[in-house]
N, C-alpha and C positions, 0 to 999 in steps of 0.2 A: 529481590534480585535486581542489581543495577545494570542497565544496558550501557555498552560502550558507545563511543560516538561512531565508531566504525559499524557496529551492529545496527545501530539506528539509521546510518546512511545507507547500508545495504538494504534496509527494510524499505526506506523511501523508495530507493532505486526499483525494488521489486514491484511496489505499490504503483510507480509511475508506469513500469514496463506494462504490467497488466493492465492498466488503464489504456495505455497506448495500443495494445494488441486489441483490445475490445473496439477501440476507437477506429482502428484500421480496418478490422473486420466489417464493421458497420459502413464505413466509407466505401469499401469494395463493394459490398453488396447493394449500397445505392447507386454507384456507378454502372454496375452491370445490370441493375434492375431485377436481381433475384430476390423476390420477396421470400422465398423459401429458405434462403441463407440466413436471413435474420433470425428465423425460428430455430436454426441450428446451432447458434452461438451458445457454447456450453457455460452454464452457470454453476455457482457453488463448487462441490467437490469436482465436478467433471472439469471446470475451468481450471482449478488449482492442479490437477493432475496434468492436464494438458500444458500448464504453464511450466512445470517441473520438467516434464518430457523434453519440451522445447529447449529449456535451458541446459538439459544434460546433453541433448544432441548437439547444441551449438558448442558447448565446453568440448566434447569429444572431437568435434570437427576442427576446432581451434587449437586442439592438443593442449588444453589447459592443464594446470597442475594436478596430479593424481589426487590430492586432498579434496579440491573443488569436486571433482568427478565423483570420488566416493561420497561425500557430502550430499550431493544431488542424488544419487544412487538410494541413499538412507532416506532423503526427504521423498523420494518417489515410493519407496515402500511404505513410509509412514503415510502418504497420500492416499494409498489404497485402502486404508483402513478409515478413511474420512467418512463422516456421516454429515449430510447436509444440514439437518437440524442443529447438531453440535456446533457445526461451523458457522452457521447463522447467529447462533447464540453468542459465540466468541467474538464475531465481528461486531455485533451490537455492543458488547461489553467494551469492546476496544474504542468504538464510537463514543460511548458514554464517557469513558476515561479521557479522551481527548477533549470532548466538549467541556469536561470538569477544567482540564488544563487551560483552555481558552478562556472560560470564566475567571479563574484564579488570575491569568495574565491580564486580564481586562481590569480586575480590580486594582492590581498593582499598578497599571497605568493610570487609572483615574487617581490613585493617591498621589503618584508622581505628579500628575498635572495640577492637583491642588498645591503641592508643594512648591513646584515651579522651577526644579533644577533641570537644566536643558539637557545635560549629560544622561541623567536618570531617565528622563522622558524618551530620550532617543533609544536606551537600552531596553526600556519596557516596551517600546513599539516594536524594536526588532524581535524581542522574544514573543510578543503577540503575533506577530506575523509568521514567525516559525510554527507557533502552536496552531495557528489557523490553517497554515499548509498541511501540517500533520493531520488535522481534522478532516480537510478536504480529502486526502489521500485516504484515511480510514473509511470515509463515506463512499468513496469510488470503489474501494476494496469490497465494501458491504454490499454494492449493487451487483458485483461480479460473481 
């Protein structure tokens, strides 16, 4: 199953939003000195459910299109069937997939560096950078 560029972009946005949410929560806990707040940060399925609930709430307040709201409601229903062990396994598989992609991109870059074509080297570097960003996003998602 091939992913569209828009689907990949949406996934990246959700991964970044999730990481930003965790970072903001930690920053607020540090500012207010509430150590207990750090222990209450949801992880795994609880974090996933919370993220979908927040996105649904924001979409409803912003009067987003009905298709987006309906999709978020379906995602919320699916999230309630979430299992932490299965989620962790899926996230680990995603990290492994992204690591494999980075390794492949690095091999291509090394080959282009040996050949010496500046345009191909530049493209290979860009592709490697994107693959590394995707890997970082997958690792952040795995920790949440």
